C-alpha positions in Angstrom: 0.0 -0.4 -0.1 2.8 2.8 1.1 4.8 1.6 -2.1 1.8 2.7 -4.4 1.1 5.8 -2.5 4.5 7.0 -2.8 4.4 6.2 -6.7 1.2 7.8 -7.0 2.2 10.6 -5.0 5.1 11.3 -7.4 2.9 11.2 -10.4 0.3 13.4 -8.7 3.1 16.2 -8.0 3.2 16.3 -11.7 0.0 17.1 -12.3 -0.8 19.2 -9.1 2.0 21.8 -11.2 -0.6 21.8 -14.0 -3.1 23.1 -11.5 -0.4 25.8 -10.0 0.1 26.6 -13.5 -3.4 27.0 -13.9 -3.6 29.3 -11.1 -0.6 31.2 -12.2 -1.9 31.8 -15.7 -5.1 33.1 -14.0 -3.1 35.5 -11.6 -0.9 36.7 -14.4 -3.7 37.6 -17.1 -6.5 38.7 -14.9 -4.8 38.8 -11.2 -7.8 39.4 -8.5 -10.0 41.5 -11.7 -13.9 41.0 -12.6 -12.8 38.6 -15.1 -11.1 36.6 -12.8 -13.9 36.6 -10.9 -16.1 35.5 -13.5 -13.9 32.7 -14.6 -13.7 31.3 -11.0 -17.4 31.1 -10.1 -18.1 29.9 -13.8 -15.4 27.4 -13.0 -16.7 26.4 -9.7 -20.5 26.0 -10.2 -20.2 23.0 -12.8 -17.3 21.4 -10.9 -19.2 21.8 -7.5 -22.7 20.6 -8.9 -20.4 17.7 -10.5 -18.6 16.6 -7.4 -22.0 16.8 -5.0 -23.7 14.4 -7.2 -21.0 12.1 -8.7 -18.7 12.2 -6.0 -21.1 11.1 -3.5 -22.1 8.3 -6.2 -18.1 7.3 -6.8 -18.0 7.3 -2.7 -20.7 4.5 -2.6 -19.8 2.8 -6.0 -16.5 1.4 -4.7 -18.0 -0.7 -1.4 -21.4 -1.8 -3.4 -19.4 -2.7 -6.5 -16.9 -4.7 -4.2 -19.6 -6.6 -2.6 -21.5 -7.9 -5.6 -17.9 -9.0 -7.5 -17.0 -10.7 -4.0 -20.3 -12.3 -3.7 -21.6 -12.5 -7.4 -18.4 -12.3 -9.4 -17.4 -10.1 -12.2 -20.2 -9.7 -15.1 -22.8 -9.1 -12.4 -20.4 -6.5 -11.1 -19.9 -5.1 -14.7 -23.7 -5.2 -15.2 -24.4 -2.9 -12.2 -21.8 -0.4 -13.4 -23.6 -0.2 -16.8 -27.0 -0.1 -14.8 -25.6 3.0 -13.0 -23.9 4.6 -16.2 -27.2 5.4 -17.9 -28.9 6.3 -14.9 -26.5 8.9 -13.7 -25.7 10.0 -17.7 -29.6 11.2 -17.9 -29.6 12.5 -14.0 -26.7 14.2 -15.2 -28.1 15.7 -18.4 -31.6 17.2 -16.6 -29.1 18.7 -14.0 -27.2 20.4 -16.4 -30.3 21.9 -18.0 -31.9 22.7 -14.6 -28.1 24.7 -13.9 -28.7 26.7 -17.0 -32.0 27.9 -15.8 -31.4 28.4 -12.7 -27.5 30.2 -13.3 -28.9 33.2 -11.9 -29.9 32.2 -8.6 -26.7 29.4 -8.5 -24.6 32.7 -8.9 -26.2 34.6 -6.1 -25.6 31.9 -4.1 -22.1 31.3 -4.7 -21.2 34.8 -4.9 -23.8 37.1 -3.3 -21.6 40.6 -3.7 -21.7 40.2 -7.3 -24.1 43.4 -9.1 -24.9 45.1 -12.0 -22.9 43.8 -15.2 -20.4 41.7 -13.0 -23.4 39.0 -12.0 -24.7 39.1 -15.7 -21.5 38.2 -17.2 -20.9 35.4 -14.7 -24.3 34.0 -15.1 -23.8 34.2 -18.9 -20.3 32.2 -19.1 -22.0 29.7 -16.3 -24.5 28.8 -18.8 -22.0 28.2 -21.2 -19.8 25.8 -18.7 -22.9 24.0 -17.1 -23.5 21.3 -20.2 -19.9 20.0 -19.0 -21.9 18.2 -15.9 -22.9 15.1 -18.0 -19.2 14.6 -18.6 -17.9 14.8 -15.3 -20.7 12.8 -13.7 -20.5 10.0 -16.0 -16.6 9.4 -15.9 -16.6 10.0 -12.0 -18.0 6.3 -12.2 -15.1 5.4 -14.6 -12.8 6.4 -12.5 -13.6 4.8 -9.1 -13.6 1.9 -11.7 -10.4 2.1 -12.6 -9.0 2.4 -9.1 -10.6 -0.4 -8.2 -9.0 -2.3 -10.7 -5.6 -0.9 -9.6 -5.3 1.9 -12.8 -4.3 4.6 -10.0 -2.4 6.8 -12.6 -4.4 6.9 -15.4 -7.6 7.6 -13.1 -5.9 11.0 -12.1 -4.1 11.8 -15.5 -7.1 13.5 -16.5 -6.5 16.9 -14.8 -3.0 17.4 -16.8 -5.6 17.6 -19.9 -8.1 19.7 -18.3 -5.3 22.1 -17.2 -3.5 22.2 -20.5 -6.8 23.4 -22.1 -7.9 26.1 -19.5 -4.3 27.4 -19.6 -4.7 27.8 -23.4 -8.6 29.2 -23.2 -6.9 32.0 -20.5 -4.1 32.7 -23.2 -6.1 33.1 -26.0 -9.3 35.0 -24.2 -6.8 37.0 -22.8 -8.1 40.0 -23.8 -11.2 39.6 -21.9 -13.3 37.3 -24.2 -15.8 35.7 -21.9 -17.5 33.6 -24.6 -13.8 31.9 -25.2 -13.3 31.6 -21.7 -16.9 29.7 -21.2 -16.1 27.6 -24.4 -12.9 26.8 -22.9 -14.0 25.7 -19.5 -16.5 23.7 -21.4 -14.1 21.9 -23.5 -11.8 21.5 -20.7 -14.2 19.6 -18.3 -15.6 17.6 -21.5 -12.4 16.4 -23.1 -10.4 15.7 -20.1 -11.4 12.0 -20.0 -10.2 10.8 -23.3 -7.4 9.0 -22.1 -9.7 7.1 -19.5 -11.3 5.2 -22.4 -8.5 2.3 -23.3 -7.7 2.0 -19.8 -11.2 0.8 -19.2 -11.5 -1.6 -22.1 -7.8 -2.5 -20.6 -9.5 -3.4 -17.7 -12.0 -6.0 -19.2 -15.2 -3.8 -18.8 -18.2 -4.8 -20.9 -20.9 -2.6 -21.5 -24.1 -4.7 -20.0 -27.7 -3.9 -19.9 -29.5 -6.8 -22.0 -30.8 -9.2 -19.6 -29.3 -7.3 -16.5 -32.4 -7.1 -14.1 -31.1 -6.8 -11.1 -31.6 -4.2 -8.3 -30.2 -4.9 -5.2 -26.7 -2.8 -5.8 -28.7 0.3 -7.2 -31.1 0.1 -3.8 -27.8 -0.5 -1.5 -26.3 2.5 -3.5 -29.4 4.5 -3.0 -29.5 3.8 0.6 -25.4 5.4 0.5 -26.0 8.1 -1.6 -27.8 10.5 0.8 -25.6 10.4 3.4 -22.8 10.4 1.4 -23.6 13.1 -0.5 -24.2 15.3 2.6 -20.6 14.4 4.2 -18.6 14.2 0.9 -20.2 17.7 -0.1 -18.6 19.5 3.5 -15.3 21.1 2.1 -17.4 22.2 -0.8 -19.7 23.6 1.0 -16.9 25.6 3.4 -15.4 26.9 0.3 -18.8 28.5 -1.2 -19.5 29.8 2.6 -15.9 31.4 2.2 -16.1 32.6 -1.3 -19.8 33.9 -0.9 -18.8 36.0 2.3 -15.6 36.9 0.6 -17.5 38.3 -2.2 -19.0 40.7 0.0 -16.3 41.5 2.3 -13.9 42.9 -0.6 -13.7 43.0 -4.1 -10.4 40.9 -4.6 -12.1 38.2 -2.1 -13.3 35.6 -4.3 -9.8 35.4 -6.2 -7.7 35.6 -2.7 -9.5 33.0 -1.1 -9.3 30.7 -4.4 -5.6 30.9 -4.8 -4.9 30.4 -1.2 -7.6 27.3 -1.3 -5.7 25.9 -4.5 -2.3 26.0 -2.7 -4.0 23.9 0.2 -5.5 21.6 -2.8 -2.2 21.2 -3.6 -0.5 20.0 -0.5 -3.7 17.9 0.3 -4.4 16.9 -3.4 -0.6 15.0 -3.4 -0.5 13.3 0.1 -4.5 12.8 1.7 -6.2 11.8 -2.3 -3.2 9.7 -3.1 -3.2 7.8 0.0 -7.1 7.5 -0.1 -7.3 6.6 -3.8 -5.2 3.4 -3.2 -6.5 2.5 0.5 -10.2 2.9 -0.3 -10.6 -0.2 -2.4 -8.4 -2.0 0.1 -10.4 -0.9 3.1 -13.7 -2.3 1.3 -11.9 -5.0 0.5 -10.8 -5.5 4.3 -14.6 -5.0 5.5 -16.0 -7.9 3.0 -13.5 -10.2 4.8 -14.3 -8.8 8.1 -10.5 -8.2 8.9 -11.4 -5.7 11.6 -7.7 -5.6 13.1 -5.8 -5.2 9.7 -8.1 -2.1 8.8 -7.5 -0.5 12.1 -3.6 -1.3 10.8 -3.9 -0.1 7.6 -5.8 3.4 9.2 -2.8 3.8 11.8 -0.3 3.3 8.9 -2.0 5.4 6.3 -2.2 8.4 8.9 1.3 7.9 9.8 2.2 8.1 6.1 0.1 11.2 5.8 1.3 12.9 8.7 5.4 12.0 7.6 4.5 14.1 4.3 1.7 16.8 5.9 3.4 18.3 8.9 6.3 19.2 7.2 4.2 21.0 4.7 2.3 22.4 7.3 5.2 24.0 9.0 6.6 25.1 5.6 3.3 27.2 5.2 3.6 28.3 8.3 7.3 29.7 7.8 6.9 31.1 4.5 3.1 31.6 3.7 3.6 34.9 1.7 6.8 34.1 0.1 5.0 30.7 -1.3 2.0 33.2 -2.7 4.6 35.8 -4.3 6.8 32.9 -5.9 3.9 31.1 -7.4 1.4 34.1 -8.6 3.0 37.6 -7.9 3.6 39.0 -11.5 1.2 40.8 -14.5 -1.9 41.9 -12.7 -1.4 40.2 -9.4 0.1 42.7 -7.5 2.6 42.7 -3.8 -1.3 43.9 -2.5 -2.6 40.6 -3.5 0.4 38.5 -2.1 0.2 39.8 1.5 -3.6 39.7 2.0 -3.3 36.1 0.4 -0.5 35.0 2.5 -2.5 35.7 5.6 -5.4 33.4 4.6 -2.8 30.6 3.0 -1.3 30.8 7.0 -4.9 29.6 8.2 -5.5 26.9 5.8 -2.0 25.5 5.9 -2.9 24.8 10.1 -5.5 22.6 8.4 -3.5 20.2 6.2 -3.7 17.4 9.1 -7.2 17.7 10.1 -8.5 17.6 6.4 -6.1 14.1 6.0 -7.3 12.8 9.6 -11.3 13.6 8.4 -10.8 12.3 4.9 -9.4 8.7 5.6 -12.1 8.3 8.5 -14.7 8.8 6.1 -13.7 6.3 4.0 -13.7 3.5 6.8 -17.2 3.9 7.5 -18.1 4.3 3.8 -16.4 0.7 3.5 -18.7 -0.5 6.5 -21.5 1.1 4.7 -22.2 3.1 7.7 -22.5 6.6 6.3 -24.8 8.4 8.8 -21.6 8.6 10.9 -19.7 11.2 8.0 -23.1 12.7 8.1 -23.2 13.7 11.8 -20.0 14.9 11.3 -20.3 16.7 8.5 -23.4 18.7 10.1 -21.4 19.9 13.3 -18.9 20.8 10.8 -20.4 22.6 8.3 -22.9 24.8 11.3 -19.6 25.7 13.4 -18.0 26.8 10.0 -21.1 29.0 8.8 -21.1 30.7 12.3 -17.4 30.9 12.8 -17.1 32.6 9.1 -20.1 34.9 9.6 -18.6 36.1 12.8 -14.8 36.2 12.2 -15.4 37.6 8.7 -16.3 41.0 10.0 -14.0 41.0 12.5 -10.9 40.2 11.0 -11.8 40.4 7.3 -10.8 37.3 5.1 -8.1 35.8 7.1 -11.2 35.6 9.6 -12.5 33.5 7.2 -9.6 31.3 7.2 -9.6 31.1 11.1 -13.4 29.9 11.1 -12.7 27.5 8.2 -9.7 26.2 10.1 -11.6 25.6 13.6 -14.2 23.8 11.8 -11.8 21.2 10.3 -10.0 20.5 13.7 -13.2 19.8 15.0 -14.8 18.0 12.3 -11.0 15.8 12.5 -11.0 15.5 16.2 -14.3 14.4 16.1 -14.2 11.7 13.1 -11.5 10.3 15.4 -13.8 9.9 18.5 -16.5 8.4 16.1 -14.3 5.9 14.6 -12.8 4.9 18.3 -16.3 4.2 19.2 -17.2 2.1 16.5 -13.7 0.2 16.2 -12.6 0.1 19.6 -8.5 0.3 18.1 -7.4 2.5 15.7 -3.6 1.1 15.5 -2.5 4.6 16.5 -0.8 3.7 19.5 1.9 1.6 17.1 2.4 4.5 15.0 2.4 7.4 18.0 5.9 7.7 18.8 6.9 7.6 15.4 4.3 10.8 14.8 6.2 12.5 17.6 9.4 12.2 15.7 7.9 13.7 12.3 6.5 16.7 14.7 10.2 17.3 15.9 11.7 16.8 12.6 9.3 19.4 11.0 9.7 22.0 13.4 13.7 21.9 13.0 13.4 21.5 9.5 11.3 25.1 9.6 13.6 26.6 11.8 16.7 25.6 9.8 14.8 26.7 6.5 13.9 30.2 7.9 17.7 30.8 8.8 18.6 29.8 5.7 16.3 32.0 4.0 17.2 35.0 6.1 21.0 34.8 5.7 20.6 34.6 1.5 18.1 37.1 1.2 21.1 39.3 1.9 23.1 38.1 -1.2 20.5 37.0 -3.9 16.7 37.6 -5.2 13.4 36.7 -2.5 12.5 34.0 -5.1 15.6 32.2 -5.4 16.1 32.6 -1.3 12.8 30.6 -0.7 13.7 27.5 -3.0 17.4 27.3 -1.6 15.9 27.7 2.0 13.0 24.9 0.8 15.6 22.4 -0.4 17.7 23.1 2.4 14.6 22.2 5.1 13.8 19.2 3.1 17.4 17.9 3.0 17.4 18.7 6.9 14.2 16.7 7.1 15.2 13.9 4.9 18.6 13.6 7.3 16.6 13.8 10.3 13.9 11.3 9.0 17.1 8.5 8.8 18.3 9.4 12.0 15.1 9.0 14.1 14.5 5.8 12.2 10.8 6.9 10.3 8.5 3.6 9.8 8.1 5.1 6.6 11.6 5.1 5.0 10.8 1.1 4.7 8.0 1.7 2.1 10.6 4.4 0.6 13.8 2.1 0.5 11.4 -0.6 -0.7 9.8 1.6 -3.4 13.4 2.8 -4.7 15.0 -0.7 -4.9 11.9 -2.2 -6.7 12.5 0.7 -9.6 16.3 -0.1 -9.1 15.8 -3.6 -10.2 13.1 -3.3 -12.6 
């Protein structure tokens, strides 16, 4: 599991750089202008609708498919997949038309501060992008299908295609051509999955509706889908609340929150998503086999691996929040003032990396056990707290107050998830890894101190951006040496991975 996760993280780093390149292009061409606001809402709305619907279906699909495959074989499992694909395609088509019809109301929900021409232009571009919901919904099922059949790399590669098309669209529409930008988003969302097709065939999938009348799988999925819909939507809802309030706090609020969340997503996407992608099918299988002790071991091992990568990233963001934003986005239409504001928001988002990971891994255990009501309870109190704190702290501290509120809500959700897991499983496998996590935290703090001192020294001689890059490299080197000296458990997986690559 760890070796596969490490390989997937390496691949994900490459795909995430394309995501950062997209944000850099957006910052360079449009900064925090009205065009940036329009682009972000038109990009967010179809993505949000698709994620909330298809994400919950995919979340329920993996354990149900695994159960059918385990009990009735591959042919029945593929019949269930075919049936679900048709139903989802029809539902997504209806949903896309509803999004077009109710675009004004949806834009108002996402950006309540938009008025006049800005609001009308945002509605126009959002309607252009809404038809992409169909492709994103259908292929979300096949993304999960590919992960079940161990095609992990291709299941994450689609974002490279999407971001490449978006960057091209921004370049061509840099003069502010909203129609071109809208069509660019539509094409990016729709054609990003083209590489899935040969791998779906390679995995042995056969589309089969004729003669397949079994409804048990769909019924079980429907029982799971509503609670999974609520629990998977919590981070999206947190972002909606933040962006909606941000649009009324400052004219540049939506882009600032967006750039900070994208850096947060860069870290969690590489580490948390990669680990979840690998362990979720494994957890579903262990639940079917009733291997409770092994499930707890997988949870503890996953959490330790995640901490070994997320904690140094957290320390790095705390030490260099403004410097990171400056390196990634400053230039063109993105000013030094934008850097300062975005950096303050990023600081608080960075402190929530570990909480996101704890919660997301814990949620997958409950999905695997088909106990989706527990994540719902966790999601409800987390969202309610987030909305309350965002309203209060946003009024007091402005944009960074929104990030503070989200941070507190994330940690309440993460710690609450651990309590739910403890109650459900009895043991979480954390005692075995507790000492290791303490080593990781100590090494991360030492890394941050050395990196900050290195940057301060180099600033006297070279440019700020080059000082930051060298400081990060030095800090990473210190962390690696401390990991070896302290004997991190994760080193065994790294050694095994490198040995395998050398011998292959």
